[in-house]
N, C-alpha and C positions, 0 to 999 in steps of 0.2 A: 221509558225511551231515554230518559237523562241518565240513568245508571249505566245503560249499555254504552253511551258515549264517554263516559268516565272510564269504563273498562277498557274501551278501545283506545283511548289517550294514553292510559297507563301502560297497556301492552306495547303501544308504538314507541313510548319513551324507553321502556325496557328493552325493546328490540334494537333501538339505536345504540344504547350503551353496550348491549352484548356484541353488536357488530364492531363497534369501536374497539372494544377489549380484544376480540378474536383478531382483528387486523394488527393491532400493537403487539400481540404475543407472537403472531407468525413472523412479523418483522424482526422482533428480537431474537428469535431462535436462528433465523436466517443470517443475521449479521455475526453472532458469536460463532457459528459453526464456520463462516467464511474466514474469521480472523485466526481461529485456533487449529485449523486443520492444515498444518504446514509440513506434513511428512514428505511431500513431493519436493522438487527442486524449486527453489524461489531465489530471487535476488533482492537484497535490501540496498538501497543507495540514497544519497542525499548530502546534506551539508549541515554543519553545525559551527557554532562559535560567532565571532564578531563581538562588537561592543555590547549589544543587546543580549547576547547569549542564545540567539535563535537556534532552532533545531527543526529540520524537515526531513523526514524519511519516507521513502516510497517503497513498497513491496510489489514486485512483478512476479506473476506466476505464469507458468508455460502456456495457459490458455489465454493470456493477454489481459487478464484482470489485473487491475491497478488499485492499490490502497495507499493512503497517506496518513502519516502520523505527524501531527503539527507541533507536538511538544513530547519529550521523553515520558513515557508512561500513559500517554493520552490515548484514548480509544481511537482505532483506526477507522477512517471513512472511505467508502468505495468511491472510485473515480470512473470516469468513462474509460472503457477498454481500450487497449492498444491494438494496432494492426497485427494480425497473426504472423505473417512473414517477417516483419521487423522485430517481433518478440522472438521468434525462433533464431534469427540472426544474432540477437543479443546473448541468447542461451548458448548458442554455438561459440561465440567470443569468450563467453565466461568459462566454458569448459576447457577452452584452450589455455586458460591461466591456472588451472589446477596444478598445485604442487610447485608453482613458480615463486620467485621472489615477491614478498609481500611488503610494500612500503608501509612504515609506521612512523610517520613524521607528522603528527597533528600539530596544528598551529592556531593562530588566532581565528582565521576562518578556514575550516577544513572541509574536504569533501571525503566521501567514503563509499566503499562498495564491499558488500559481504555476500558470498555466494553459498547457499545451503543445499545439500541433497541428503535425503534420508535423516534429517535431524542434525547433521554435522556440517561444520564450516568447512568449505572446500577451498575457498579463497577469500582473503580479507585484506583490504588495503584502505589506509587512511593517510591523506596528505594535505599540506597546506597549500592554498592558492599560490600560484607562481613557482611551487617547487618542481624541479626537474623530475618527472615521473615517466615511466616507461610508456612509449606511445600506444601499445595495446590497451593499457589500463585507461589512459585518457580517451582513446577512441571508444572504449566500452562505456565510460561514463557519459560522453557526449551522445552516444546512441540512445542510452537510457533516458538521458533528459529530453532528448527529442520525441521520445514515445510519450512522454508525460505532457509536453507542451503541445503535441499535435492535436490532441482531443481535449485538453483542459487548459486553454489559453490563460486562465486566471491564476493558475497554480504557480 
């Protein structure tokens, strides 16, 4: 009887470890595919600079999914998704900027927007806080930041 209990205990421990391994491996695959599958249109926006050299970039996809990169080259984290209609409005505003003037005036504390479609940059702009930037660009940036803050208040 004692040997049966030992075998059951060993089996239970093994099962728990196998379950944990399976869960971790499924999660790792899910994250990497979400990060690297960017053939579709997406918008990268955020801010960088300042005394501490901070960097925060968000990536918005057409389905409303949001990711954040807190430092250059750092792994992206999934955030709460954005409202679909507001997301579509942002993508519409971004398409209207294709081929237009792109501000390239980084400063101490800069804001940026990059719009990608099929792997190509369709619009890119970086500007210093307080710089006179086209209203359409500022409106797009404000709308994008509202998407982030609406469901992710601590971001």
